[in-house]
N, C-alpha and C positions, 0 to 999 in steps of 0.2 A: 507088284507089277502095275498096278492101276495108279500108285502113288508116282511111280517113275514116268508113267506116260503123261500125266498130269504135269508133272515138272518138266518134262521135254516140251510139251506144248506152250506152257508158260513162258518158257526160255525162248522158243521160237516167236511167239507173239510179241515178246520183249525186243527181240533182234528186228522183227519186222517194224515194229514202232521206231526203233532208232533209225532204221534205214529210211523210212518215210520222212524223216526229219532232214536228210541230206540233200543238199540243193540241187544235186544231179536228178532227183526224182521230182522236183518241182516244175510242173508244165513241162516235162522232159521232152517233148515233141515240138517245143515252141522255141525258135531260134532267137526270138527278140522279145521276151517276157517285159512286160511293164509293170512297174510297182507305184504305189502312191506313198510317199514320205510326208507324213503328216507331222507338221510342227507346231510349236506354241505361236508361230508367226504366219501360219498358213501352210498350204499344201504344194507338193512339188511331184509332177509326173515324170518318171524316168523310164526310158526304154533301154533296156539292157542289150548287149550284143554278144551272144553266146557263139556266134560264128567265128568272131575274131578272138574273144576272151572267155573261152569255155571254162577254165579253171577258176578265174577271178570271178565270174558271174556265178558259177555254182557255189563258190565260197560265201558270196554275199548272200545268195538264196538261202544257205544254210542257216546263218545268223538270223536271217528274216523268219524262216519257218519255226524256230525254237524262241521266237519273239525277244531275242537277246537285245535288239536295239532299243525296246520300249524302255523310255526313261533316260536314255543316254542323252548326251548334249553335243552341241557344235561347240568345241571349246577353243577353236581357233578361227578368227575372223580377221584376216591380215591384208592390209594394203601396201602396196609399194610406195610409200610416200615421196621418195627421191624422185620417182619417175611420174608421180601423180596418176597412178592406175591401181585399179583393184587386183588382187592376187587370189587368194583361196578362201574358201570356207571348209573347214575340216572338222569331222565329228565321228561319232560312233564308239569312241573308246572309254569315256568317262561318265560317271553319274553326275548329278548336281553337287555333290560333296567332293567331286574330284577325285573319287576313288577309281581306280582302274577296274574295268570289267573282264570277266573271263575271256580267255582268248583260246582259239582252236590251233591246231598246228600251222606254223606259216607255209605259206603258198609260193609256188614258182613266179617269178616276175615276167609277165606277158607283154612288156612294154614293147617289144619288137613286133607286134601285131598289126601295125599300120595305122592304128588310131591315134589321133594328135591331140595333145593337150590344149585344145581349142576352148574358147570361151563357152560356158554352160555344158562342158562335158564332165562326166563324173570318173574319177582314177582311185587307184588303191593306194594308200600311204604306206610308207616303210621306215624303219630307222635309218638314221644317217649312216651312209656308206655301206649299208647292209641290204642289198637291192632284193634279196628273198627273204625278208623278214616281215612281208605283210601279213596281217591277220584279219583284224575287224575294222580298222580305221580308214576312212574313205574320205574324199574331198572333192569339191565342185571348183573347177577352174572359172574364175571371174574375169578373166582376160585371155588372149591367146599368149600361153605360157610355153614358148617354143623351146625354151631352156630346160623344160621338164621332160622333153622327149629324148628318146635314146640317140646317142651318137657313138663315140668311142667308149662311153660308159654307158651303163643300164640307165633307163628313164623310169617314168611312173606310167604304169599299165592303165591305159583308159579302157572303160569296159561298158560305157554306155553314154547317153546324152539325154538332157532334159527336153521335154517335150511341151510341159506346161508348167506354170508356177515361177516364172522368170521374176515376176514382181515378188514373190516371197524371197526368193535369194537376194533381190535387192533390198528387201527390208532388213534381212539379216545382215547383209554387208554394211548397213547405215547404223547399225547398234553401236553404242558406245563401248570401248574395250579398255582393259586395265591389265597390269602385271598381276599374275597370280602366284603368290609365294609357295603355294603348296606344291605346283608342278613347275615351278621356276619358269614361266613363260609369259611372254607379252601377248598382246593381241587377244586376250581372253574376254568374252562378253560380260560386262559388269552385270547385267540381268541374265541369267541362263536362258539360252534358246534351246529349248527341250524337243527331242523327237519324241513324240507322244506314241506313234505306231508306224510301222512300215507294213503296208498290206499289198498282196498280189492283186492285180487287175485281171480279170477273165478276159482271155483273147477274144476278139470280135470274130465270129465264124465268117469264112470267105464265101 
């Protein structure tokens, strides 16, 4: 009987530990949590919007709480050369060896939340023509990308905005990019831009 009790207790503690890693429990009463994305080229402070994009924000916080983004890279730094404008910086899905990282279940696309893919916003990436396939990859809009907003089709769900670290994003945008044969993609930084850590910022008391 004692062994059974200990086993039940261990299972309960294990379940509690897993639950504590879910993003919905991270600063659960804070509708606008802030995170610091520490990269090899500097830091970026992002304010997330749980009021407009609760599913996407909680998903992002789940990956942060289990430290899953540590050591991942920004694998896409793309300019719209034809129109001479910056486009996006995308990351969170590969390590420096271009190996894909563990993904949780895909989430519902919240692109209809009213937030726009404006410059310095952060949005959830998804696979081509599969709007509800987003998992862990995210991107920063480096211009006002109106064509990424929903219309007749699904758009890309914005879930926050950059508050500090614009100069870091500008540094990343300026890196030299090449074609990467392993993932079959252009616009890959020749020297990896690494996400060293993403950490929660404690909310300021009112």
